[in-house]
TIKOLBA-432134 format. One record per residue (C-alpha): x, y, z. Coordinates in steps of 0.02 Angstrom, whole numbers, always signed. Layout:
! TIKOLBA-432134
+--------+--------+--------+
:      x :      y :      z :
+--------+--------+--------+
:      X :      Y :      Z :
...
+--------+--------+--------+
***
This chain:
! TIKOLBA-432134
+--------+--------+--------+
:      x :      y :      z :
+--------+--------+--------+
:    -80 :   -372 :   +999 :
:   +101 :   -411 :  +1038 :
:   +219 :   -265 :  +1004 :
:   +406 :   -277 :   +970 :
:   +511 :   -119 :   +959 :
:   +682 :   -129 :   +877 :
:   +811 :     +6 :   +843 :
:   +954 :    -10 :   +722 :
:  +1113 :    +91 :   +728 :
:  +1080 :   +182 :   +566 :
:   +948 :   +224 :   +437 :
:   +863 :    +79 :   +352 :
:   +787 :    +76 :   +179 :
:   +610 :     +6 :   +172 :
:   +658 :   -163 :    +98 :
:   +793 :   -192 :   +230 :
:   +670 :   -147 :   +369 :
:   +536 :   -259 :   +292 :
:   +658 :   -405 :   +283 :
:   +715 :   -379 :   +462 :
:   +534 :   -369 :   +522 :
:   +489 :   -529 :   +429 :
:   +637 :   -622 :   +507 :
:   +585 :   -563 :   +680 :
:   +403 :   -608 :   +647 :
:   +460 :   -783 :   +599 :
:   +521 :   -807 :   +778 :
:   +342 :   -785 :   +841 :
:   +229 :   -838 :   +697 :
:   +231 :   -982 :   +574 :
:   +246 :   -919 :   +395 :
:   +211 :   -736 :   +443 :
:   +106 :   -631 :   +325 :
:   +122 :   -442 :   +318 :
:    -50 :   -360 :   +328 :
:     +2 :   -178 :   +334 :
:   +146 :    -58 :   +357 :
:   +183 :   +126 :   +391 :
:   +333 :   +239 :   +362 :
:   +313 :   +368 :   +501 :
:   +432 :   +492 :   +417 :
:   +342 :   +501 :   +250 :
:   +166 :   +453 :   +306 :
:   +158 :   +319 :   +170 :
:    +66 :   +162 :   +219 :
:    -10 :     +7 :   +147 :
:   -144 :    -39 :   +120 :
:   -202 :   +133 :    +65 :
:   -378 :   +119 :   +134 :
:   -505 :   +241 :   +202 :
:   -620 :   +106 :   +267 :
:   -646 :   +152 :   +446 :
:   -598 :   +259 :   +593 :
:   -562 :   +223 :   +774 :
:   -494 :   +340 :   +905 :
:   -304 :   +332 :   +906 :
:   -288 :   +214 :   +757 :
:   -265 :   +242 :   +572 :
:   -366 :   +149 :   +439 :
:   -218 :    +41 :   +385 :
:   -198 :    -20 :   +566 :
:   -382 :    -59 :   +585 :
:   -380 :   -150 :   +419 :
:   -232 :   -259 :   +473 :
:   -302 :   -296 :   +645 :
:   -474 :   -340 :   +576 :
:   -391 :   -468 :   +462 :
:   -304 :   -560 :   +602 :
:   -150 :   -455 :   +638 :
:    -74 :   -510 :   +803 :
:   +105 :   -447 :   +796 :
:   +162 :   -267 :   +775 :
:   +346 :   -238 :   +740 :
:   +417 :    -62 :   +749 :
:   +590 :    -35 :   +675 :
:   +655 :   +143 :   +674 :
:   +524 :   +241 :   +576 :
:   +435 :    +87 :   +507 :
:   +288 :     -9 :   +579 :
:   +232 :   -180 :   +514 :
:    +83 :   -285 :   +566 :
:    +88 :   -474 :   +540 :
:    -26 :   -622 :   +560 :
:     +4 :   -809 :   +559 :
:    +18 :   -869 :   +379 :
:   -102 :   -989 :   +298 :
:    -29 :  -1160 :   +267 :
:    -81 :  -1235 :   +102 :
:   -108 :  -1423 :   +103 :
+--------+--------+--------+
***
């Protein structure tokens, strides 16, 4: 998985971080799709699954990776995992 780490000069609200992550993902993936995210400060994450365990990884990360996640973007306290989007014909 490719990992990008970005720092901004100040605090970001979730939506601003999500938008920034999506813009960055668009530089690497066509029509990027968010598969999961984490706020390290609050511990909130999505999806809220308890499906599986793997040493050093949380269930939301495993979920995202098992569904094709190839790009992890970390911005301040937020982590997002993306995959290439599905083009509809």
